[in-house]
Wavefront OBJ file of the C-alpha trace (Angstrom):
o trace
v 106.009 122.047 107.988
v 107.652 120.509 111.024
v 106.401 120.437 114.558
v 108.527 122.868 116.525
v 106.755 122.513 119.853
v 103.770 120.983 121.560
v 102.619 122.620 124.774
v 100.146 120.592 126.761
v 97.862 122.837 128.784
v 95.958 122.008 131.922
v 92.609 123.122 133.260
v 91.435 126.280 131.489
v 94.760 126.680 129.647
v 94.501 125.268 126.129
v 97.246 123.277 124.479
v 99.203 124.575 121.514
v 101.118 123.084 118.633
v 103.627 125.276 116.812
v 104.578 124.440 113.238
v 107.524 125.893 111.310
v 108.688 125.483 107.720
v 110.800 122.368 107.171
v 113.298 124.123 104.922
v 113.164 127.786 105.721
v 114.579 130.392 103.403
v 116.256 133.337 105.102
v 113.029 135.360 105.116
v 111.058 132.363 106.458
v 113.317 131.474 109.396
v 111.039 133.183 111.867
v 107.723 131.768 110.595
v 105.859 129.955 113.337
v 102.292 128.777 112.938
v 100.591 128.317 116.335
v 97.410 126.238 116.420
v 95.375 125.911 119.586
v 94.330 122.302 120.225
v 92.822 120.297 123.058
v 94.801 118.601 125.802
v 93.803 115.124 124.584
v 94.821 115.979 120.998
v 98.202 117.329 122.165
v 98.807 114.110 124.077
v 97.808 111.979 121.079
v 100.176 113.897 118.765
v 103.000 113.598 121.324
v 102.394 109.860 121.599
v 102.566 109.554 117.802
v 105.846 111.473 117.659
v 107.385 109.322 120.384
v 106.277 106.168 118.587
v 105.468 104.573 121.918
v 104.053 101.072 121.509
v 100.378 100.748 122.265
v 98.470 97.594 123.219
v 95.307 98.437 121.284
v 94.786 100.831 118.372
v 93.823 104.376 119.255
v 91.299 106.183 117.016
v 93.988 107.623 114.740
v 95.688 104.239 114.391
v 92.306 102.699 113.577
v 91.641 105.283 110.859
v 95.041 104.647 109.261
v 94.378 100.894 109.353
v 91.012 101.441 107.639
v 92.606 103.578 104.935
v 95.260 100.918 104.280
v 92.841 97.959 104.385
v 90.666 99.694 101.775
v 93.680 100.059 99.489
v 94.446 103.679 100.202
v 97.425 105.571 101.492
v 97.729 108.867 103.283
v 100.076 111.040 101.204
v 100.064 114.312 103.123
v 98.005 116.632 105.270
v 97.439 120.324 104.686
v 96.396 123.212 106.881
v 94.186 124.888 104.272
v 92.291 127.711 105.954
v 91.849 129.775 109.083
v 88.711 131.662 110.018
v 89.071 133.638 113.210
v 90.798 131.213 115.544
v 89.491 128.082 113.801
v 91.892 126.232 111.500
v 90.847 123.790 108.771
v 92.878 120.878 107.446
v 92.636 118.292 104.720
v 93.829 114.701 104.403
v 95.215 113.807 100.960
v 94.600 110.126 100.262
v 95.416 108.063 97.177
v 93.489 104.906 96.273
v 94.769 101.830 94.434
v 92.513 102.831 91.534
v 94.487 106.054 91.134
v 91.688 108.143 92.554
v 92.715 111.009 94.837
v 90.501 111.859 97.800
v 90.621 114.999 99.937
v 88.944 114.718 103.335
v 88.143 117.641 105.637
v 89.752 117.252 109.069
v 90.605 119.139 112.202
v 94.289 120.133 112.166
v 94.966 118.195 115.365
v 93.573 114.982 113.845
v 95.402 115.566 110.558
v 98.712 116.166 112.353
v 98.177 113.105 114.583
v 97.740 110.994 111.437
v 100.728 112.624 109.719
v 103.135 111.870 112.568
v 101.943 108.255 112.761
v 102.260 107.741 109.008
v 105.386 109.889 108.552
v 103.849 112.012 105.795
v 104.467 115.716 105.158
v 102.438 118.482 106.732
v 101.801 121.483 104.469
v 100.294 124.888 105.205
v 98.639 127.112 102.626
v 100.471 130.411 101.983
v 97.360 132.407 102.922
v 97.178 130.610 106.267
v 100.812 131.467 106.934
v 100.217 135.115 106.048
v 97.148 135.367 108.269
v 98.059 133.285 111.298
v 101.821 133.202 111.890
v 103.251 134.552 115.109
v 105.266 137.747 114.886
v 109.030 137.411 115.093
v 109.420 138.893 118.563
v 113.227 138.820 118.336
v 113.150 140.893 115.138
v 110.718 143.346 116.724
v 113.024 143.658 119.738
v 116.072 144.200 117.484
v 114.229 146.903 115.552
v 113.201 148.598 118.789
v 116.793 148.591 120.084
v 118.061 149.967 116.767
v 115.444 152.709 116.929
v 116.448 153.560 120.508
v 120.118 153.730 119.463
v 119.245 156.019 116.552
v 117.263 158.287 118.893
v 120.137 158.337 121.374
v 122.642 159.058 118.594
v 120.484 161.953 117.349
v 120.257 163.308 120.903
v 124.049 163.149 121.382
v 124.678 164.774 117.998
v 122.483 167.720 118.968
v 124.238 168.314 122.297
v 126.338 171.453 122.633
v 128.783 172.533 125.331
v 126.184 174.994 126.583
v 123.907 172.084 127.469
v 126.361 171.146 130.231
v 126.583 174.517 131.952
l 1 2 3 4 5 6 7 8 9 10 11 12 13 14 15 16 17 18 19 20 21 22 23 24 25 26 27 28 29 30 31 32 33 34 35 36 37 38 39 40 41 42 43 44 45 46 47 48 49 50 51 52 53 54 55 56 57 58 59 60 61 62 63 64 65 66 67 68 69 70 71 72 73 74 75 76 77 78 79 80 81 82 83 84 85 86 87 88 89 90 91 92 93 94 95 96 97 98 99 100 101 102 103 104 105 106 107 108 109 110 111 112 113 114 115 116 117 118 119 120 121 122 123 124 125 126 127 128 129 130 131 132 133 134 135 136 137 138 139 140 141 142 143 144 145 146 147 148 149 150 151 152 153 154 155 156 157 158 159 160 161 162 163 164
């Protein structure tokens, strides 16, 4: 998945990150996975994307440093589940010993780590089926086509007597 947009909210308005498939097939072009996150988390992800230099390590930078210093590497992150409006993610870490570790994480933290480390973000198929946004453009096209069909049917049923 790629980050399509990050919307930073203010006050009572929550922030949102929208993910989309990296290489979309024709039937996947409209898939968008919106995940509500906090304002601070949206800012942290944005900072990671921008690659802005920081004077001191932020929490996510510290965690990556700890993983590396202990001989591990972050390979990918996955959005693995959604229950109601709560999403669940997992960090996939490999150790020098060859051991693979999966660590439960909030999606915002997982994505913040992924953008800093440059690793892929994956989303489980079930999550995509349950939580993707509808393709509003396709819905609008279908509605217009339906209206045109209705209008065409109406015109076809008109007779000269209808105009007198």
